[in-house]
N, C-alpha and C positions, 0 to 999 in steps of 0.2 A: 307131676311136672306140667307146667304150662307150655302150650304150643302156640307159636306165633308165625303167621304168614305175612311177609313184608313184600309189597309190590310197588313198582314205580315204572313209569315209561322209560326212565333212564337207568340202564344197568349199573352205572357208576354209583348212583344214590343207594341202591339196595345193597350192593356188595361192599360198600365202604362202611355201612352202619355196623356198629359193634353192639351186640345184645348178648352179654355173657350169661345171664340168668335164665335164658329161654332157649328151647330148641327152636331154631328158626329155619323156615323154608323161604328163601329169597328168590323172587322171580321178577324179571322185567316183563311187563305186559304191554301190549299194544291197545290203547284205548278204543281204537276202531273195531277191534275184535271182541267177541264175548270173553268174559273172564274165564280162565282155564280151570274152573272149579265146579264141582257138582252143585246141583240145586240143594238148598236147605243144609248147607254144610258148615256155616259159621254162626257162633253165638253172638259175636260182636264184630262190627266193621268200624274202623276209625279212619277218618280222612282229615288230616290236619293241614289246612292251608294249601291244598294242591288242586282242588276241583276247578279253579279258575283257568287251569291249563287245558282242560278237556274241550274238544270241539263240539260234542253233543252231550250236554249236561243231562237231558232227559234219558238218553240211552244209558249213560253211565249210572244214573240213579236206579234205573230198572234192573241193570246188572247187579248192583249192590243188593237190591231187594231179593233178587233171584237166589243169590248165594246165602242169604240170611235164613236161619232157622225160623219157624213160625213165630216164636216169641223172642227172636234175636233183636238186638239193638244196633242202630246206626248212630254214631256220634261224629258230627262233622263240623269243621270250622272253615269259614270262607272269608276272604277279604271283602269288606263291604264296598259299595260303589263310591263312597266318598274317600276311600283310602288313596293316599298320594295326591290329593287334590292340589296342593300347592305346587308339587312337581309338575303335574300335568298342565296346570294353568301357566306356569312359568315357561315351559317349553313351547306351548301353543302361542303364547304372546310373542316370544322371541322369533318363532318361525313366521308368524304373521307379519311381524315387522321386517324381517330380513328377506323372506321369500314371497310374501303376499299370499300365502296359504299354509295349511297345516297338513301334516302326515300323522296318523295315530302313533304315538310313541309309548304310551302307557296302555296296556291291554284293557279291554272292557271288563268291568267288574260287576257282579251281580248284587242287586238289592236283596236284603234279607226276606222281604215279603215275596219277591219273585222266586227265591230259592225254596221257600216253604211251599209255594204253588207247584214248583217242579216236583218236590217230594210227594205232594198230594196227588198230582197227576200220574206219578209213577206207581202209586198204590200204597204208599206208606200210610200208616194210621198213627194216631196219638202223637202228632207232630208238635214239638215245642221249639220255637226259635227265640233266642235271646239276642240282644244287641249290646255290644260293649264297645265303648269309644275310649280310646287312649291317644293322647297327643305326645309325640316325641320331638324333641328339638335337636336339630343338627346344625353345626356351625356354618355349613355351606351346602350347596347342592352336591358338591363332589363327595363329601362324606356320606350323604344319603345314597347316592348312586353306588358307591363302593359297598355300603352295607347291603343294598339290594342284590348286587352281583355276588357277594359272598354267601348270601342265603339262597342262591340259585334262581333269582328272579331277574334274569337278563332278558333282553329283547329276543323274541323268537318268531317274529312275523316273517312270512315267506318272501315278501317284497321289501324287506327292511333296508333302509337307506341310512347310513350312519350320519350323525349330526355333524355339520361343518363346525370347526373350532370357533368360528365367528358366532354362530348361533348358540353354541354351548356356552360361551362366555356371556352372551346376552341373557340367556336363560338363568345363568348363575347370578347375575346381577339382579334380575327381576325377583328371583327366589329370595335373595338376601333381603331385598326391600320388603317383600311380603311377610317373611318370617319375622324380621325385626319389628314390623308394624303389629303383627299378632301378639308378640311377646310384650311389647310396650303397652298394647291395649289391655292385656290381661293383668299387667302389674298394677294398674291404677285402681 
């Protein structure tokens, strides 16, 4: 029987997941604390699109390496730094126009080569990093934001200030122009 340990910083995420074919140990962990597992205890660690939430990527990678067995593997996927480029740019342009300045609305994302450097610095060997780019079209900014929220990618900044409806509508219009330009450009 396979044994699976599932962790997340949010208890709701781990306890809601359904994994009927595995014996599962579900834990909510605090990323600022060491992982609650012994050294060299896992054959495989998988991190799928959640390392962009950690505050100290170096420390998290060292912890992953610590709990891996000597010939264990780490498979991770991260959002690249160009992800959500159109959304980020649309909101920044709208805020600049309406407020005269910008507040970070889309979290910073890591470049692939920076992530491989972090892995190397943490002690990982035989690092392979691949880059995959996919473009998805959304009818408007609102469907994109709804999709992000449904996948758990909401704003979590400590000093978060909600977008004023005027700025949101302006960002939506800028997004619409940018996306329609991109799709028209690729159609020819």
